[in-house]
N, C-alpha and C positions, 0 to 999 in steps of 0.2 A: 416342690420338684430335687433332684434328690445334689446332695454334692458330693462330686467326684475323687476319692479322696487318692491318695499314693499308698502302696503297701509293699513293705518289704515280703520280695521269695525266695528261697531256697530254692535252687536247684540242684538235689545230689545228682551226678555222675560224671565215671570213666570215660563214654568216650568224642572223644576232643568234636568232632564231626555234630554229635547233639546238640553239643556243647556252641557249639557256631551259629548252626540254628538257631536256638532256643534265643540265645543274641539276637538272631538277626528279627526274627519274630517280633521282637522282645518292639526294637527299630523301625521295621520297617508297619510295622500299626499303630507308629508312638504312645507303645505302650510307655509312660512315662515311673509304674513300678517299679523301685533298685533291686536290680537282681544281683544276688552270690548265688556263688559256685565253693563248690568243694566236690573231692572226686575219691572220695572213699567213702563203706560205713565207719571209721571210724573220724572221720573228718569231719562229718559230719552231725555227732554226738559231744563232738568237743565245739561244734560251731556251737549245739542247741543248749548246750549246756555250760557257755562262755568259759571253754577250758584249754593251755594249751596253746595257744599264741589265741585265739578266738575273745579276751575278755574284753573287748569292746561292742559285740562284738550284737545289733539287733535280733529282739527275737522276733520272729519268718513271724506275717502272718498269714505266709502260705507256702507249704511245702510241698516243690513240683521233688519223684522220689523212682529214681528206677532202679531195678528189682537187684540185679546181677551187676553186683560191686567188688569192687578187690578189699582186702581186710577184715570188712564183716558186709555182710550178703545186705542187702535192701530190706529183703524180710526180717531180719535180726532187729533193723534200724524202726522198722514201724511197730515192731513188739515192744521195743525200749520207749520210744514213742508217746504211745497209746498207753505205756504201763507204768509213765511216769506221772506223777498228778502237777505240774509245772509247765507238761507241754503237752498236756493228750490233750487240750481245746482246739491245736496250731489246726485245722483242716492241712489232710493231704492228698493229693491227688500221682497217684502208681503211676506214670510214665516211663511204661515198656515196651520194650521188643515180642517179651512172650504174650501171646495169645493163649496158652493152653488154661485149660479149664482149670487147673491146680490151682497156681499161681494166682488166677482171677478170686476162688472163692477163700481160699487163706490170704488175701488177703483184705477183704472185706473179714474173714473172720476177727481180721486180729485189726480190724473197727481204721483201713483206708474210705475215707471220703469219698473216692471215686476210683475208677481203672481206665486208664485210660491209653490204648494201643498207639504206639510210635505210626503216625505211618513213615512211607519210607518216602512218597514224593512229595519235591519240597510247599510247593503252595499247599499241601494238606495237613503237612506238619506247622505251617504259616495258618495257618484255619483253627488247625485243634486250639495250639496257641493261645493265640487271638480268642475261640470261647471259650478256653479257663478260663481269661482275665475276662473277657467281659461278666461272665457265672461270678465267677468270686470280689468281683471290684463292684460292679454295679444291680445285679442282681441280691445273692447271699447276706446275710447283714451279717458279718464277722464281730467274734469279743474283741473285746479289749484285751490283749496281752505281753504282760514286762511285768 
């Protein structure tokens, strides 16, 4: 029997509505994982590197990354994560409104683990977040990170 484990999830998102939807998806689906939120790419890297007010931040088991972020673009964040020896094993799911083929290709070329377009519909958004959670918590064997 698989033991359900809780994971730390870092959501890198600048849209307050999408942050709220993600939080609601976690609550509605009784997702017990700990959701941490940062609002731009520079905060994401500070969180991951435990700098600038994030010294006690946990190392996330999963990152949900928007591409269109202020201060440091999500593509740059993805490149930095996958180029860092200590961070590259953390799975990154690009969760964005962009359906542009160029963004999809570039994300996978930068070693994103998955690329998911955000649904506009609330119920579909909830379903997508639940599927991501189910996959990374119950199906995938995640490495111990820290």
